[in-house]
C-alpha positions as CSV (number, residue, x, y, z in Angstrom):
1,M,-9.9,35.6,10.5
2,S,-6.9,37.4,12.0
3,V,-3.6,37.8,10.2
4,A,-1.0,35.5,11.6
5,V,2.0,36.6,9.5
6,E,2.6,39.4,7.1
7,F,5.6,40.0,4.8
8,R,6.1,43.6,3.8
9,D,8.5,44.3,0.9
10,V,10.9,41.5,2.0
11,V,14.2,41.5,0.2
12,K,17.0,39.0,0.5
13,D,20.5,39.3,-1.0
14,F,23.2,36.6,-1.0
15,G,26.3,38.8,-1.8
16,P,25.6,40.5,-5.1
17,V,22.8,38.1,-6.0
18,R,19.2,39.2,-5.1
19,V,17.0,36.1,-4.5
20,L,13.9,37.8,-3.1
21,H,12.6,41.1,-4.7
22,G,10.2,42.9,-2.4
23,I,7.8,40.1,-1.3
24,S,4.5,41.3,0.2
25,F,1.6,39.1,1.3
26,S,-0.2,37.9,4.4
27,L,-1.2,34.5,5.9
28,Q,-4.4,34.2,8.0
29,A,-4.6,32.1,11.2
30,G,-6.2,28.7,10.8
31,R,-5.9,28.4,7.0
32,S,-3.8,26.3,4.8
33,Y,-1.6,27.7,2.0
34,G,0.2,26.0,-0.9
35,L,3.5,27.7,-1.5
36,L,4.4,27.1,-5.2
37,G,7.3,27.9,-7.5
38,E,10.0,26.3,-9.5
39,N,13.2,25.3,-7.7
40,G,15.1,28.5,-7.2
41,A,12.0,30.6,-7.1
42,G,12.7,31.7,-3.5
43,K,10.2,29.5,-1.6
44,S,12.8,28.0,0.8
45,T,14.6,31.3,1.4
46,L,11.3,33.0,2.3
47,M,10.3,30.2,4.7
48,K,13.8,30.2,6.3
49,I,13.3,33.9,7.0
50,L,9.9,33.2,8.6
51,S,11.3,30.3,10.7
52,G,14.6,32.0,11.8
53,F,17.1,30.2,9.7
54,E,17.9,33.3,7.6
55,S,17.5,37.1,8.1
56,A,15.9,39.4,5.5
57,T,18.2,42.0,3.9
58,S,15.4,44.6,4.2
59,G,11.7,44.7,4.7
60,E,9.4,43.7,7.5
61,L,8.1,40.4,9.0
62,R,5.1,40.9,11.2
63,V,3.8,38.1,13.4
64,N,0.4,38.8,15.0
65,G,0.8,42.4,14.2
66,Q,4.2,42.8,15.8
67,V,7.4,43.4,13.8
68,M,9.8,40.5,14.3
69,R,13.3,39.7,13.4
70,F,14.4,36.2,14.4
71,D,18.0,35.6,15.2
72,N,17.6,31.8,15.1
73,S,15.0,29.0,14.7
74,R,14.5,28.8,18.4
75,A,13.3,32.4,18.5
76,A,10.8,31.6,15.8
77,E,9.6,28.5,17.7
78,D,9.0,30.7,20.7
79,Q,6.5,32.5,18.6
80,G,4.9,29.2,17.5
81,I,6.5,29.0,14.0
82,V,8.0,25.7,13.1
83,L,9.6,24.5,9.8
84,I,9.8,20.8,9.0
85,H,12.5,20.4,6.5
86,Q,12.3,18.0,3.6
87,E,15.5,16.3,5.0
88,F,14.6,15.5,8.6
89,S,16.6,17.1,11.4
90,L,16.4,14.2,13.8
91,A,19.2,12.7,15.8
92,E,19.1,9.1,14.6
93,H,21.0,7.6,17.6
94,L,18.6,9.2,20.2
95,T,15.2,7.9,21.2
96,I,11.9,9.5,20.1
97,A,11.4,11.1,23.5
98,Q,15.0,12.5,23.5
99,N,14.5,14.0,20.0
100,L,11.2,15.6,21.0
101,F,12.8,17.5,23.9
102,L,16.2,18.0,22.4
103,G,17.3,21.5,23.4
104,H,14.2,21.9,25.5
105,E,14.8,19.2,28.1
106,K,12.8,19.0,31.3
107,K,14.8,18.9,34.5
108,R,14.2,18.0,38.2
109,G,16.8,19.9,40.0
110,W,20.2,19.2,38.3
111,L,19.0,16.0,36.6
112,L,17.0,15.4,33.5
113,D,13.3,14.4,34.3
114,D,13.1,11.4,31.9
115,A,9.8,10.2,33.3
116,A,8.1,13.5,32.7
117,M,9.5,13.8,29.1
118,Q,8.5,10.2,28.3
119,K,5.0,10.8,29.6
120,E,4.5,14.0,27.6
121,A,6.1,12.3,24.5
122,A,3.5,9.5,24.7
123,V,0.7,12.0,24.8
124,V,1.8,13.9,21.7
125,L,2.6,10.7,19.8
126,A,-0.9,9.6,20.4
127,Q,-2.1,13.0,19.2
128,V,-0.3,12.5,15.8
129,G,-1.4,8.8,15.6
130,L,2.0,7.2,16.0
131,N,1.8,4.0,18.0
132,V,5.4,3.4,18.8
133,D,7.3,3.2,22.1
134,V,8.8,6.6,23.0
135,N,12.1,4.9,23.9
136,T,12.5,3.6,20.3
137,R,15.7,5.0,18.7
138,V,14.8,7.1,15.6
139,R,17.1,5.1,13.4
140,H,14.7,2.2,13.7
141,L,11.7,4.2,12.3
142,I,10.5,4.2,8.8
143,V,10.3,7.5,6.9
144,A,6.6,8.0,7.6
145,E,7.1,7.6,11.3
146,K,10.0,10.1,11.3
147,Q,7.7,12.5,9.6
148,L,5.2,12.1,12.5
149,V,7.9,12.6,15.1
150,E,8.8,15.9,13.4
151,I,5.2,17.0,13.6
152,A,4.9,15.8,17.2
153,R,8.0,17.9,18.0
154,A,6.3,20.9,16.4
155,L,3.2,20.3,18.6
156,L,5.3,20.2,21.7
157,R,6.7,23.6,20.8
158,R,3.0,24.7,20.7
159,A,3.2,25.5,16.9
160,R,0.6,27.9,15.6
161,M,2.2,27.9,12.2
162,L,3.6,24.7,10.7
163,I,5.6,24.9,7.4
164,M,5.9,21.5,5.7
165,D,8.4,21.1,2.8
166,E,7.6,18.2,0.4
167,P,6.1,16.2,3.3
168,T,4.8,13.3,1.1
169,A,7.8,12.8,-1.1
170,T,8.6,9.4,0.3
171,L,5.3,8.4,1.8
172,T,3.0,5.6,0.6
173,P,-0.6,6.5,-0.4
174,R,-1.9,5.2,3.0
175,E,0.7,7.1,4.9
176,T,-0.1,10.2,2.9
177,E,-3.8,9.9,3.8
178,R,-2.9,9.6,7.5
179,L,-0.8,12.8,7.2
180,F,-3.7,14.6,5.4
181,A,-6.1,13.6,8.2
182,L,-3.7,15.0,10.8
183,M,-3.3,18.3,8.8
184,T,-7.1,18.6,8.7
185,Q,-7.2,18.2,12.5
186,L,-4.4,20.8,13.0
187,K,-6.2,23.3,10.9
188,A,-9.4,22.8,12.8
189,D,-7.4,23.5,16.0
190,G,-6.5,26.9,14.5
191,V,-2.9,26.0,13.3
192,T,-1.9,27.8,10.1
193,L,-0.4,25.4,7.5
194,V,2.1,26.3,4.8
195,Y,2.4,23.4,2.4
196,I,5.4,23.4,-0.1
197,S,4.9,20.7,-2.7
198,H,5.4,20.0,-6.4
199,K,2.5,17.6,-6.3
200,L,-0.2,19.9,-7.5
201,D,-3.0,17.4,-6.9
202,E,-2.2,17.5,-3.2
203,V,-2.0,21.3,-3.2
204,E,-5.4,21.4,-4.9
205,R,-6.9,19.1,-2.4
206,M,-5.4,20.3,0.9
207,T,-5.1,24.1,0.7
208,D,-7.4,27.1,0.9
209,Q,-5.1,29.5,-1.1
210,V,-2.0,29.2,-3.2
211,V,0.9,31.7,-3.1
212,V,3.1,31.5,-6.2
213,L,6.7,32.8,-6.5
214,R,8.7,33.1,-9.7
215,D,12.3,34.2,-9.9
216,G,12.1,35.7,-6.4
217,R,8.9,37.7,-7.0
218,L,5.4,37.2,-5.9
219,V,3.2,36.5,-9.0
220,A,-0.1,35.4,-7.4
221,Q,-2.0,34.8,-4.2
222,E,-5.4,33.2,-5.1
223,A,-8.1,30.9,-3.7
224,T,-7.3,27.3,-4.6
225,Q,-10.9,26.5,-5.4
226,G,-11.4,27.2,-9.1
227,L,-7.7,27.3,-9.8
228,G,-6.9,24.1,-11.7
229,R,-3.5,22.4,-11.7
230,Q,-2.8,23.5,-15.3
231,Q,-3.3,27.2,-14.2
232,M,-1.0,26.6,-11.2
233,A,1.7,25.2,-13.4
234,K,1.4,28.1,-15.8
235,L,1.7,30.6,-12.9
236,M,4.8,28.8,-11.7
237,V,6.8,28.6,-14.9
238,G,5.3,31.5,-16.9
239,R,4.3,29.4,-19.8
240,E,1.7,26.8,-20.9
241,L,2.5,23.2,-19.9
242,A,-0.4,21.6,-21.8
243,N,2.2,19.2,-23.4
244,L,3.9,18.2,-20.1
245,Y,4.3,14.7,-21.6
246,P,5.6,14.7,-25.2
247,P,3.8,12.6,-27.7
248,K,4.9,8.9,-27.6
249,E,7.0,7.7,-30.5
250,A,6.6,4.0,-31.1
251,P,9.9,2.0,-30.8
252,P,11.2,0.2,-33.9
253,I,9.1,-2.9,-34.4
254,D,12.1,-5.1,-35.4
255,A,14.4,-3.9,-32.5
256,A,16.0,-6.7,-30.6
257,P,16.1,-6.7,-26.8
258,A,18.8,-4.5,-25.5
259,L,18.5,-6.0,-22.1
260,K,16.9,-9.4,-21.2
261,V,16.6,-10.6,-17.6
262,S,15.6,-14.1,-16.7
263,R,14.7,-15.5,-13.2
264,L,16.5,-12.8,-11.4
265,T,16.3,-13.1,-7.6
266,V,17.5,-10.6,-5.0
267,P,17.1,-12.4,-1.6
268,G,14.4,-10.8,0.5
269,W,13.3,-8.3,-2.2
270,A,12.7,-9.8,-5.6
271,Q,11.9,-13.4,-6.8
272,D,12.2,-15.0,-10.2
273,I,11.8,-11.8,-12.2
274,D,11.7,-12.0,-16.1
275,F,11.6,-8.9,-18.4
276,E,13.1,-7.4,-21.4
277,V,13.4,-3.9,-22.9
278,R,14.2,-3.1,-26.6
279,S,16.3,-0.3,-28.0
280,G,14.2,2.8,-28.5
281,E,11.7,1.6,-25.9
282,I,10.7,3.2,-22.5
283,L,9.7,0.5,-20.0
284,G,8.2,1.5,-16.7
285,F,8.2,-0.2,-13.4
286,A,5.3,0.5,-11.0
287,G,4.5,-0.8,-7.5
288,L,3.9,0.3,-4.0
289,V,6.7,1.3,-1.6
290,G,8.4,-2.0,-0.5
291,A,7.4,-3.9,-3.7
292,G,11.1,-4.4,-4.5
293,R,11.5,-2.3,-7.6
294,T,14.6,-0.4,-6.5
295,E,16.1,-3.4,-4.9
296,L,15.6,-5.4,-8.1
297,F,17.7,-3.0,-10.1
298,E,20.3,-2.6,-7.3
299,G,20.7,-6.4,-7.5
300,L,20.9,-6.2,-11.3
301,L,23.8,-3.6,-11.0
302,G,25.7,-5.6,-8.4
303,L,24.8,-3.1,-5.6
304,R,23.0,-5.9,-3.7
305,P,23.7,-9.7,-3.7
306,R,21.6,-11.8,-6.1
307,S,21.2,-15.5,-5.8
308,A,20.1,-16.4,-9.3
309,G,19.3,-15.0,-12.7
310,R,20.6,-14.6,-16.2
311,I,21.4,-11.2,-17.7
312,E,21.8,-10.6,-21.5
313,L,22.9,-7.3,-23.0
314,Q,22.7,-6.9,-26.7
315,G,22.0,-10.6,-27.0
316,K,25.1,-11.7,-25.1
317,P,25.1,-13.2,-21.6
318,V,27.0,-10.9,-19.1
319,D,28.2,-11.3,-15.6
320,I,27.7,-8.0,-13.7
321,R,29.4,-7.9,-10.4
322,N,29.4,-4.2,-9.6
323,P,28.3,-0.9,-11.2
324,R,31.7,-0.6,-12.9
325,S,31.3,-3.8,-14.8
326,A,27.7,-2.8,-15.6
327,V,29.0,0.4,-17.2
328,R,31.6,-1.6,-19.1
329,H,28.8,-3.7,-20.6
330,G,26.7,-0.6,-21.5
331,L,24.3,-0.5,-18.5
332,T,24.0,2.6,-16.2
333,Y,21.7,3.4,-13.3
334,L,20.5,6.7,-11.8
335,S,19.7,6.3,-8.1
336,E,16.5,7.6,-6.5
337,D,18.7,9.1,-3.8
338,R,20.1,12.1,-5.8
339,K,22.1,13.7,-3.0
340,G,23.1,10.5,-1.2
341,K,24.0,8.2,-4.2
342,G,23.5,10.1,-7.4
343,L,25.8,13.1,-7.0
344,H,28.7,14.2,-4.8
345,V,27.2,17.6,-4.0
346,N,30.4,19.0,-2.5
347,L,32.4,18.3,-5.7
348,G,32.4,20.5,-8.8
349,L,30.1,20.0,-11.7
350,H,32.8,18.7,-14.1
351,Q,34.0,16.2,-11.4
352,N,30.5,14.8,-11.1
353,L,29.9,14.6,-14.8
354,T,33.1,12.6,-15.6
355,L,33.2,10.4,-12.6
356,M,31.9,7.3,-14.4
357,A,34.2,7.8,-17.4
358,L,37.5,9.0,-15.8
359,E,39.7,6.8,-17.9
360,R,38.7,9.0,-20.8
361,Y,40.3,12.0,-19.1
362,A,43.3,10.5,-17.3
363,R,46.0,9.6,-19.8
364,P,47.8,9.3,-17.4
365,W,47.1,12.7,-15.7
366,L,43.6,14.1,-15.3
367,N,42.9,16.7,-18.0
368,I,40.7,19.3,-16.4
369,S,40.4,21.3,-19.6
370,D,38.9,18.3,-21.4
371,E,36.5,17.8,-18.4
372,L,35.3,21.4,-18.6
373,R,34.8,21.1,-22.4
374,A,32.7,18.0,-21.8
375,L,30.7,19.9,-19.1
376,Q,30.0,22.8,-21.5
377,I,28.5,20.3,-24.0
378,A,26.5,18.6,-21.2
379,V,25.2,22.0,-20.0
380,T,23.8,22.7,-23.5
381,E,22.5,19.2,-24.2
382,F,20.8,18.6,-20.9
383,G,19.7,22.2,-20.3
384,I,21.6,22.6,-17.0
385,R,21.2,26.1,-15.7
386,T,24.4,27.3,-14.0
387,G,26.2,30.7,-14.0
388,D,29.6,29.2,-13.3
389,L,31.1,26.0,-14.7
390,H,33.5,25.9,-11.7
391,S,30.8,25.8,-9.1
392,R,29.8,22.9,-6.8
393,A,26.9,20.6,-7.5
394,S,25.3,21.8,-4.2
395,S,24.9,25.3,-5.8
396,L,22.4,24.0,-8.3
397,S,18.6,23.8,-7.8
398,G,17.0,20.4,-7.4
399,G,15.9,20.2,-11.0
400,N,19.4,21.2,-12.3
401,Q,21.1,18.7,-10.0
402,Q,18.8,16.0,-11.5
403,K,19.8,17.1,-15.0
404,L,23.5,16.9,-14.0
405,A,22.9,13.4,-12.5
406,L,21.2,12.3,-15.8
407,A,24.1,13.8,-17.8
408,K,26.5,11.9,-15.5
409,V,25.0,8.4,-16.1
410,M,24.7,9.1,-19.9
411,H,28.4,10.2,-20.1
412,P,29.8,6.7,-20.5
413,H,27.5,6.3,-23.6
414,P,25.3,3.4,-22.3
415,K,23.0,1.2,-24.4
416,V,20.6,0.8,-21.5
417,V,19.8,3.3,-18.7
418,V,17.7,2.7,-15.6
419,L,16.2,5.9,-14.1
420,D,14.9,5.5,-10.5
421,E,12.4,8.2,-9.6
422,P,13.8,10.6,-12.2
423,T,11.7,13.6,-11.2
424,R,11.4,13.2,-7.5
425,G,11.6,16.6,-5.7
426,V,11.9,18.6,-8.9
427,D,9.5,21.3,-10.0
428,V,7.0,21.1,-12.8
429,G,9.1,23.1,-15.3
430,A,12.2,20.8,-14.7
431,K,9.9,17.8,-15.0
432,S,8.8,18.9,-18.5
433,D,12.5,19.3,-19.5
434,I,13.4,15.8,-18.1
435,Y,10.5,14.2,-19.9
436,L,11.7,15.6,-23.2
437,L,15.3,14.4,-22.4
438,I,14.0,10.9,-21.7
439,Q,12.1,10.8,-25.0
440,R,15.2,12.1,-26.8
441,L,17.3,9.3,-25.4
442,A,14.7,6.7,-26.6
443,R,14.6,8.3,-30.0
444,E,18.4,8.1,-30.2
445,G,18.1,4.3,-29.8
446,L,18.7,3.8,-26.1
447,A,16.6,1.4,-24.0
448,V,15.2,3.4,-21.1
449,I,13.8,1.9,-17.9
450,I,11.9,4.2,-15.5
451,V,11.1,3.3,-11.9
452,S,8.5,5.7,-10.6
453,S,5.9,6.1,-7.8
454,E,4.0,8.6,-9.9
455,L,1.5,6.6,-12.0
456,V,0.6,9.5,-14.2
457,E,4.3,9.8,-15.1
458,L,4.5,6.2,-16.1
459,I,1.3,6.4,-18.2
460,G,2.5,9.6,-19.9
461,L,6.0,8.4,-20.8
462,C,6.1,4.6,-21.2
463,H,5.4,2.2,-24.0
464,R,4.9,-0.6,-21.5
465,V,4.7,-0.8,-17.7
466,A,5.7,-3.8,-15.5
467,V,3.9,-3.9,-12.1
468,M,5.6,-5.5,-9.1
469,R,4.0,-6.5,-5.8
470,A,5.7,-8.1,-2.8
471,G,8.8,-8.9,-4.7
472,R,7.1,-10.5,-7.7
473,L,6.3,-9.3,-11.2
474,Q,2.5,-9.3,-11.5
475,T,2.0,-8.2,-15.1
476,V,3.3,-6.1,-17.9
477,L,0.7,-3.7,-19.4
478,Q,0.8,-2.4,-22.9
479,A,0.3,1.4,-23.7
480,D,-3.4,1.0,-24.5
481,Q,-4.0,-0.8,-21.1
482,L,-2.4,2.0,-19.0
483,T,-4.7,3.6,-16.5
484,E,-4.2,4.6,-12.9
485,E,-7.0,2.2,-11.9
486,E,-5.4,-0.7,-13.7
487,L,-2.0,-0.1,-12.3
488,I,-3.2,0.3,-8.7
489,A,-5.3,-2.8,-9.0
490,H,-2.3,-4.9,-10.0
491,A,0.0,-3.2,-7.4
492,T,-2.4,-3.9,-4.6
493,G,-3.4,-7.4,-5.6
494,T,-7.1,-6.4,-6.1
495,H,-7.2,-7.0,-9.9
């Protein structure tokens, strides 16, 4: 097979900080590659150089044997190299057809040739298996459909190399299978695929080779076959992760319920839900996308209207109208949307940390020195890696942003904490750290609720797991009943 892309001693500096240290390797045409590494390892920077969003400080990028230096992403697209970002770059208010041709519009004389664009759009949508009218506005699409629009746009650009960043992060198992079938077809058509993912089971299944970066350096390029997930994880973090999930510690037998919920209804999402969680216990919530898990807890916290239900905290009935009153009663919630709802990424680290407990620092004026002291403690306790306490949250890697978000919801000293998708989009090393933090919280007497789409995560961490389906609670499984097969059977209604 011919070499499609070759990196030769590629270096990238951001000011005085070197983030890529002489990267050299090649990618062959028509093969699939898993690009692995912890957050901050340099994966995204390297792919941005390849796709024209960044320029290398030194070194060579060769495409089909020719030295290339792309000034922008359009120049890379002209060479058939397309990057699909984890956060989609679609214009929500435009139609699918308008998005597909944005910046590459077809014209008839001085006017746009809408008919030709719509005809071509329909052909490429059929190619990716998306059965939606091309005049549908993107804001009306679900996440999986937006993903397919991004791929369709890449095919219209005649992509010969497609870079996909965490493409299944928000997809259901069925949608993921559809994407994998499309990837298989693209590879058969000679397209080179670069697959960036923290889901090592998907990398193991879908790639021919893995390329591993650590701290801005290439540490391995090996055939996927025969390289197990455990070995991949070790290459990424430089240490054994055999104990990814810490041993479970049984909660106190005589512990009273810290939170008890009876007949809670969130209209359109959850109906007559009963559950309780004790101090020192980790309770999981499983279910397919759309089962109503996130919406249930948004209703519990007052983020959505609820029409019925009784809530008891520490044995006393409480009336929770909004997240502020929930915090006052000892209940906090970490959103699954880290950048949209969990953190203010353009604010400083100390501002994010203290946001839910400002009254502690404003007497009557805000005491920034006290905030910074609190941040220093949180950095140590939660293992947040940052070189500057005065930096913005946006400067942190995904895993460290998640640790900051966790420190933020713990700062008001709650008795019960709800963690929605606590490790989504973080690397395997940060996952291990977060799992240890979660177990520490339970050991210290907190009641912890985990909402997760990763069944292995729920099995590895939780004492019990509640399974929801179509807005109703199907069952609550004890630790000795927890298997992937059992959870899937209840979540799909095939038990």
